[in-house]
N, C-alpha and C positions, 0 to 999 in steps of 0.2 A: 508627589510618588516616589518610590524608588526608582534611582537611573538604570539600576539592573535590570528591573522589570520593564521598563519604557523601552531599553534596547532590546529585550526580547520580543515585546509586542511590535516594534518595527520590523521584524524580520517575518512575522505571519503576513503570508500573501495577501489575504483579505485585506488586512488593514492600510495599505499601501495608498489606499486614496483618501485616508483620514490625515485630519493636521493635528497638529500638536494639541491643541485643546481636546479634541474629540480622542485622541488616545489616552491622556488624563481620565477621562471619562470611563474608557474600556477597562484602565488599570484599576480604578475603583470598583468596577463590577467584578474582576477578576480574581480567582482564587488558586493560588499555586499548588502545585502537588506534583510530588516525585513518586516514581513507580519503578521497581527492580526489575531485570531481566527475567521473563516469563509470568511477572505477575500480571493479572487482569485487572485492566482498567473498567472494564462494564461486562456484564454477561445478560441473558434474556431474563435474568432475575430482577435486574434492576430497572429502577424506574427512568423512563425517558424525559426527564427534566432539565437538561443542561447540555451544553454544547462545548466540546473540548476544542481548545488551540495547542497544537503540537509545537512545543518551544524548542525542544532539544531531543534527537535520538529518533528511534523507527517504531511504528506501531504496526502490528497486523491486523487486519480486520477479517472475521470468518464467520461461518455458518457451520451448521451440520445438516446434511440432507436427509432424507426419509429414511436410508438405510443406516445412519448413524456414522455416514464418512464426513470428516472434516473438508470443508471446501475454503480455499483462501481465497476472498475477495478483493484486498488490495493491500499492499506494504505503504505506508505511509511516510513521506520523509517530514523533517522540520519545516515550519511555515505553512502546512497544511491544516484543516480542520476536520473534525469527524465529530460523530453522534447527531448529525443532523435529522435525523429521523424525528427528534424530538420537535423539529418545526412542523411536522405534520399532525401533531397532537396525540401520538403515539403513546399509551400508557406505560408500555415495556419496551425495552430495547429489543430487537429482531435478529440480534448477533453478538458477537464477540469481540471486544478489542483488547490485544494483549500486546505488552513490552517486549520487544525483541531485544533490548538493552536497556540500561538506564534512561528513562525516559523523565522528561519535564514538561508538564502541560498545565495550561491556564483553564479553569472551569468557569463557565458563566451560564446563569442560570437562563431558562428558556425564556421568561417574562424580560428579564432584561436585554438577552440578545433580539427581541423582537422588538424592544424599544429602538435600539441602534438601527435595527433595519428600517424602522418607521421614519425615524430623523436622517437618514442617507440613503438616498436613492441608488447610489452609484455602489452602494456596500451591498444593498439588496440585490441588484444586477449582479453583481459577483457571486451571491451566494446561488442566486437561481441557476448562473451557468455553471456553476461546480457541480450542483445536484444534478443539473441535466447530463452534464459529461458523466458522472458516475453512472447514471442510469443508461444511457449509451453503452457504455463499459460493460454492465451487467447482461445487458441484452446480448452486447458481443460474445461474452463470456459464457451464455447459455447457448447461443448457434454453435460456437466451438466445441462445446461438451457432447451437442447432438449430431454434429457432422463431422468431427474431426477424429482421428484416432490419438491414444495417448502419446505416441511419438511425436506426431505434429503438434498435438498441444504442448509437450515439452518443450520442443524446439521454439515454438512461438514463444513461450514465457523465458527462456534462457535469453532469447532475442531482447525481450522488453524488460528484463534485470539489467542486462549489459547496457542497454541504453539509459535507464534509469538510476543504475547504481554502479557504473562501470567505470574502470580508472585503466588509462591506455598507459602500458609500461614501455620502456625503452626498447624492448623486443618487439613491439608492435602489437604484443597479444594484449587482451584487455581483460582485467581480473576484476570479477564482479565484487564490489566491495560490500559484501552481505553474506554472513555465514549462516548457512541454512542446511540443516540437516535433510537427509533424502525423504525423510516423513515430511518433513517441512515442503520441500518440493513437491512431492505427491499430493499434499493438499492443494496446492496451487492449480493443478490438473485433474483433480477428483481421480486420483488412481491410488495404489496402494504402493506401499515401499520397496516391495520387492519388485514389482514392474518396473516403478522409476529407475532404480538401482541397473537393473538389466537394460533399460533404454540409455541411460548416461554411460554406460558401458559401450554400448556399439556407438555412441556419439565419440568417444575417446578414440575408438577402432577406425573410424572413418577420418579421425584427424581433426574433427571439427572442435573438441575442448580438449582441455588436459585438467587434472585437478593438483591442487597442492593443499595437503589436509583437507580441511572445509573449504577452501577458496577452488572456486570454479574458473578456469581461465578459458576464454573465448579466443580461438585461432582464427576462426571463418565466420563472421556473421553472415555474409553472402550467403554460404551454403545453408545455414540454419533457417535464415530466410525462405529461400529457396525451398527447403525441405518441408515446412511448416506449412507452404503455401502449394504444397504436393505438385512442384514442378520438377524436382529429382526425386530419385529414388534411393535405396540403399545400394551401396556399391556390391556388385555381384561377387566380388574377389574377397571379401572379408566376412 
């Protein structure tokens, strides 16, 4: 197998439990694909007949609700897998996967991936655990949409983005290393672009965040966490 392909496979979180021979077998099953920024990897019109392994770049998973509003479910980093609904026997995808930048993936057919799981119980456990965590995350998101207002939801999302994609600068501020438009942020909290822009402006006035072009700089994770948990309110003087 190509050494470059093997290097990428070793970086997939799921495969850390596999030995060299098992990785070779995965490499024989996997088909390499490259997607450009904003290109769809799959949509509900596509068959759910394969699993994707994210080798490089970031991928957004989303759906549209009953009103036609886009809701972002997750932003995935390299090393993760997606398209796991194929393992449940669904004939079609239940959402969208979109490249947020140039993305490199390995595509493995459902049949081949199921053979891997049958042959390696530790790998099967990792997959089951990941699917369970994503299901819990989805339930948490639904609960948030039902019981929290947009400002609290947006504060929580900014905190999560900072924790997952943040880079601490010499100034102590955290730059979220992910360029998202206000519309994309809105889809993360099931809101409108206009409302999201208004709330972000209020976060700035509170001194919790700054913006530098399309970068978000977080000044106070603690304040955002407390606001998301409804432990603090807006400052009455701002």
